[in-house]
C-alpha positions as CSV (number, residue, x, y, z in Angstrom):
1,M,0.4,-0.3,0.3
2,S,1.2,3.0,-1.1
3,S,2.3,5.6,2.4
4,P,0.5,9.6,1.8
5,L,3.2,11.0,1.0
6,F,3.8,8.8,-1.9
7,L,0.3,9.5,-3.5
8,R,0.4,13.4,-3.2
9,L,4.9,13.0,-4.6
10,G,5.1,10.1,-5.8
11,R,5.5,8.3,-9.6
12,E,6.4,5.4,-11.1
13,F,8.7,5.5,-14.1
14,A,9.9,1.9,-16.4
15,A,13.5,0.8,-16.9
16,G,14.5,3.1,-19.9
17,N,13.4,6.5,-19.1
18,V,15.5,9.2,-18.5
19,L,14.7,11.3,-15.4
20,F,16.8,14.6,-16.9
21,R,19.6,14.8,-19.0
22,E,21.9,17.5,-18.8
23,G,22.3,21.6,-19.8
24,E,18.9,20.9,-19.3
25,H,17.1,23.5,-17.1
26,G,16.0,21.5,-14.1
27,E,12.9,22.4,-11.6
28,D,12.2,19.0,-9.4
29,M,14.0,17.0,-7.5
30,Y,14.1,12.8,-7.4
31,V,14.0,11.3,-3.7
32,I,14.1,7.0,-4.8
33,Q,11.7,5.1,-3.8
34,S,12.2,1.2,-5.9
35,G,14.5,0.6,-8.6
36,R,18.1,2.0,-10.1
37,V,19.0,5.6,-11.8
38,R,22.0,5.9,-13.5
39,I,24.3,9.0,-13.7
40,S,26.5,9.7,-16.2
41,R,28.1,12.9,-17.7
42,R,29.4,13.7,-21.3
43,V,34.0,13.5,-20.4
44,G,35.4,14.6,-23.8
45,G,33.1,13.8,-26.0
46,E,31.5,10.6,-24.3
47,E,28.4,9.4,-22.3
48,R,31.0,8.1,-18.8
49,P,28.9,6.6,-15.9
50,L,28.7,8.0,-12.6
51,A,27.0,5.9,-10.0
52,T,24.0,4.0,-9.5
53,L,21.7,5.1,-7.4
54,G,18.9,3.2,-5.3
55,R,15.9,2.4,-2.5
56,G,16.5,6.1,0.0
57,D,19.3,8.4,-2.6
58,F,18.4,11.3,-3.8
59,L,19.1,13.3,-7.4
60,G,18.3,16.1,-9.4
61,E,18.5,18.7,-6.1
62,M,21.4,20.6,-7.3
63,A,19.7,21.8,-10.4
64,I,16.7,23.8,-8.3
65,L,19.4,24.2,-5.6
66,N,20.8,26.2,-6.9
67,G,19.4,27.3,-10.3
68,K,22.4,26.3,-12.8
69,P,21.2,23.4,-15.6
70,R,21.4,19.9,-15.0
71,S,25.4,18.9,-14.5
72,A,24.3,15.4,-15.7
73,T,22.2,13.1,-17.6
74,A,19.9,10.6,-15.2
75,V,17.9,7.3,-16.9
76,V,15.7,4.5,-15.4
77,V,18.0,1.4,-15.0
78,E,15.2,-0.8,-13.1
79,D,11.5,-0.7,-12.9
80,A,11.4,2.6,-10.2
81,K,8.7,4.8,-8.1
82,C,10.1,8.1,-6.8
83,L,9.2,10.9,-5.0
84,V,9.0,13.6,-7.3
85,I,9.6,17.2,-5.2
86,D,9.2,21.3,-7.4
87,A,11.2,23.5,-5.5
88,G,8.3,25.1,-3.0
89,T,8.1,21.6,-1.2
90,L,11.4,21.2,-1.1
91,E,11.5,24.1,0.7
92,Q,8.8,23.1,2.9
93,M,10.2,20.5,3.8
94,I,13.5,21.5,5.1
95,V,11.9,24.2,6.8
96,G,9.8,22.1,9.0
97,N,12.2,19.4,9.6
98,A,15.7,19.7,10.1
99,E,16.5,16.1,10.3
100,I,15.7,16.6,6.3
101,A,18.0,19.9,6.6
102,L,20.4,17.5,7.5
103,R,20.4,14.0,5.7
104,L,21.0,16.8,2.2
105,V,23.5,18.4,3.7
106,K,26.0,15.3,4.4
107,K,23.9,13.9,1.3
108,L,26.1,17.2,-0.6
109,A,28.9,16.8,1.1
110,R,29.4,13.3,0.2
111,R,28.5,13.8,-3.7
112,L,31.6,16.9,-3.5
113,D,34.2,13.4,-2.4
114,A,33.2,11.6,-4.8
115,A,33.4,13.9,-7.5
116,D,36.7,15.0,-6.6
117,E,37.7,11.7,-6.0
118,M,36.6,10.4,-9.6
119,I,38.7,13.8,-10.6
120,Q,41.5,12.8,-9.4
121,I,41.3,9.2,-10.9
122,L,40.5,10.5,-13.5
123,L,43.7,13.1,-13.9
124,N,46.2,10.0,-13.4
125,P,48.5,9.3,-16.3
126,D,48.8,5.8,-15.5
127,P,45.4,3.5,-17.5
128,K,46.1,0.7,-14.8
129,A,46.6,3.4,-11.6
130,R,43.4,4.2,-13.2
131,V,41.9,0.7,-12.9
132,L,42.3,-0.2,-9.6
133,H,41.8,3.3,-7.9
134,G,38.6,3.2,-9.7
135,L,38.0,-0.9,-8.2
136,K,39.0,0.3,-4.9
137,R,36.3,3.3,-5.6
138,H,33.2,0.9,-6.1
139,A,34.5,-1.7,-3.7
140,E,35.0,1.1,-0.7
141,T,31.2,2.1,-1.8
142,S,29.7,-0.9,-1.8
143,G,29.8,-1.9,1.7
144,E,30.8,-5.3,3.1
145,R,29.6,-7.4,0.3
146,A,32.9,-8.8,-0.7
147,G,32.8,-11.7,-3.2
148,V,29.8,-9.6,-5.1
149,P,29.7,-8.7,-8.4
150,M,29.8,-4.6,-7.5
151,V,30.7,-3.2,-11.6
152,S,30.9,-4.7,-15.1
153,I,34.4,-4.1,-17.1
154,D,32.6,-2.1,-19.5
155,A,31.3,-0.4,-16.6
156,L,35.1,0.1,-15.2
157,A,36.5,1.0,-18.4
158,N,33.9,3.9,-19.1
159,E,34.8,5.3,-15.9
160,V,38.3,5.3,-15.9
161,G,38.8,6.4,-19.3
162,V,41.1,3.1,-20.1
163,E,39.9,-0.2,-22.7
164,S,38.5,-2.9,-21.7
165,T,40.9,-4.6,-22.5
166,Q,43.3,-3.1,-19.7
167,V,41.1,-3.4,-17.3
168,T,41.1,-7.4,-18.0
169,E,44.7,-7.0,-18.4
170,V,44.3,-5.5,-14.5
171,L,41.9,-8.8,-13.1
172,V,44.3,-11.2,-14.6
173,R,46.8,-9.9,-11.4
174,L,44.8,-9.4,-9.4
175,R,43.3,-12.6,-10.0
176,R,45.8,-15.1,-9.3
177,L,46.7,-12.5,-6.7
178,R,43.0,-13.2,-4.8
179,I,41.7,-9.9,-4.6
180,A,39.1,-9.8,-7.3
181,Q,37.3,-11.8,-10.0
182,D,35.1,-11.8,-12.8
183,D,31.7,-13.5,-12.2
184,G,31.7,-15.8,-15.8
185,A,29.5,-13.0,-17.3
186,G,31.9,-9.6,-16.8
187,G,30.8,-8.7,-13.4
188,I,33.3,-7.8,-11.3
189,A,33.9,-9.0,-7.8
190,V,36.8,-7.3,-5.3
191,M,37.3,-10.8,-2.0
192,D,39.7,-8.9,-0.2
193,L,39.8,-4.9,0.0
194,P,42.5,-4.8,2.5
195,R,45.3,-6.6,0.5
196,L,43.9,-4.3,-3.0
197,L,44.4,-1.3,-0.8
198,E,48.1,-4.0,0.0
199,F,48.8,-4.2,-3.4
200,M,48.4,-0.8,-4.9
201,E,50.7,0.6,-1.6
202,F,53.5,-1.6,-3.4
203,L,52.9,-0.6,-6.4
204,E,53.5,3.4,-5.5
205,M,56.7,2.6,-3.6
206,P,58.9,3.0,-6.2
207,R,57.5,6.2,-7.7
208,K,57.6,7.6,-3.9
209,F,60.8,7.0,-3.6
210,T,62.0,8.4,-6.8
211,S,60.1,11.3,-7.1
């Protein structure tokens, strides 16, 4: 049974629906009640996935907070139910509920940290290092889910700006070290995050001593 809030603000979106496109003017934000939404943006002339959001996540808030065009594109990848909130409703919710305001501030701070981390990854001139840092990022944001595929080879390649073959080459070595594995269908799972971090630090040591 739908909640009163969903009855008032909720909408259902089928997979494939575009919630908004990069560069568009935005008047609404979305709070995901169920399903998944992929966020992507154009980098170097190509569409790059940035994140896949699920239940409890919200998106599109920046366009109504700062009045600027959408900074990314949002596409539903799994049938979703969302609360659709306009600027006036958001303002009322923030004024009337300090917890909502605090959650919004914390979420925005995490978004900024994630964006900064992604920029640093893309600036790394070593493609294999970008793959490792991309895997680390996914493993850390996935929580305690060792062995569960969290990203596909192609998606990771797109995120960090390398060819899929380069991701596969890194994965071969990580598989030998029992740090990560693929599920046979292109999905990558990190088996041991502490060992991945140790491996990355080991690879960085020569650069530290020569810089």
